[in-house]
C-alpha positions as CSV (number, residue, x, y, z in Angstrom):
1,X,74.6,135.1,55.1
2,X,77.7,135.1,57.3
3,X,77.4,136.5,60.8
4,X,80.3,138.3,62.4
5,X,80.7,139.2,66.0
6,X,83.3,141.7,67.4
7,X,84.5,141.6,71.0
8,X,87.0,143.6,72.8
9,X,89.6,142.0,75.0
10,X,92.4,143.9,76.7
11,X,91.5,147.0,74.7
12,X,91.9,145.1,71.4
13,X,89.0,144.3,69.0
14,X,88.6,140.8,67.7
15,X,86.1,139.9,65.0
16,X,84.9,136.3,64.5
17,X,82.6,134.6,62.0
18,X,79.7,132.9,63.8
19,X,78.1,129.7,62.6
20,X,75.1,130.3,64.8
21,X,72.4,133.0,64.9
22,X,73.7,136.5,65.6
23,X,71.9,136.9,68.9
24,X,73.2,133.7,70.3
25,X,76.7,134.5,69.0
26,X,76.6,137.8,70.7
27,X,75.5,136.2,74.0
28,X,78.4,133.7,73.8
29,X,80.8,136.5,73.0
30,X,79.5,138.7,75.8
31,X,79.9,135.8,78.3
32,X,83.5,135.4,77.2
33,X,84.2,139.1,77.7
34,X,82.5,139.1,81.1
35,X,84.5,136.0,82.2
36,X,87.8,137.4,81.0
37,X,87.2,140.8,82.6
38,X,86.1,139.2,85.9
39,X,89.3,137.0,85.9
40,X,91.5,140.0,85.0
41,X,90.0,142.1,87.9
42,X,90.5,139.2,90.4
43,X,94.0,138.3,89.2
44,X,95.3,141.9,88.9
45,X,94.6,142.4,92.6
46,X,96.9,139.5,93.4
47,X,99.5,140.1,90.7
48,X,99.4,143.4,88.7
49,X,101.9,142.0,86.2
50,X,100.0,138.9,85.2
51,X,100.1,138.2,81.4
52,X,97.1,138.4,79.1
53,X,97.6,134.8,78.1
54,X,97.5,133.7,81.8
55,X,94.3,135.6,82.3
56,X,92.7,134.0,79.2
57,X,93.8,130.5,80.4
58,X,92.4,131.0,83.9
59,X,89.1,132.3,82.4
60,X,89.0,129.3,80.1
61,X,89.6,126.9,83.0
62,X,86.9,128.6,85.0
63,X,84.4,128.3,82.2
64,X,85.4,124.7,81.6
65,X,84.8,124.0,85.3
66,X,81.3,125.6,85.0
67,X,80.5,123.5,82.0
68,X,81.6,120.2,83.7
69,X,79.7,121.1,86.9
70,X,76.5,121.8,84.9
71,X,76.9,118.5,83.1
72,X,77.3,116.7,86.4
73,X,74.3,118.5,87.9
74,X,72.2,117.7,84.7
75,X,73.1,114.0,85.0
76,X,72.1,114.0,88.7
77,X,68.8,115.7,87.9
78,X,68.0,113.3,85.0
79,X,68.9,110.4,87.3
80,X,66.6,111.7,90.0
81,X,63.8,112.3,87.6
82,X,64.2,108.8,86.1
83,X,64.1,107.3,89.6
84,X,61.0,109.2,90.5
85,X,59.3,108.2,87.3
86,X,60.0,104.5,88.0
87,X,58.6,104.9,91.5
88,X,55.5,106.6,90.2
89,X,55.0,103.9,87.5
90,X,55.2,101.3,90.2
91,X,52.6,103.1,92.3
92,X,50.3,103.4,89.3
93,X,50.8,99.7,88.4
94,X,50.0,98.7,92.0
95,X,46.9,101.0,92.0
96,X,45.7,99.5,88.7
97,X,46.0,95.9,89.7
98,X,42.7,95.7,91.7
99,X,40.7,97.2,88.9
100,X,42.3,94.8,86.3
101,X,41.4,91.8,88.4
102,X,37.8,93.1,88.7
103,X,37.5,93.4,85.0
104,X,38.9,89.8,84.5
105,X,36.4,88.4,87.0
106,X,33.5,90.7,86.3
């Protein structure tokens, strides 16, 4: 069954077919509307005659920046976790060495 999501941007409704579950599609659409409205509010204070297209592009750039920052942060976290796992494995290996030698000689 096809899922459709309607959003309103600049007072105009837009309906899209969603290839994901309705709740997730709604969440994505709401995030887009929030970002566009936030950008519009910020930019209107600086330039009341800014075009809708410019607002959309700025909002898209802001969201792309957020995605790239999250990817970078994720990579750093995964790297840190991997490093800590290696350290813990070394500690465990060192701790197990005496008991292995006891078993071999015992």
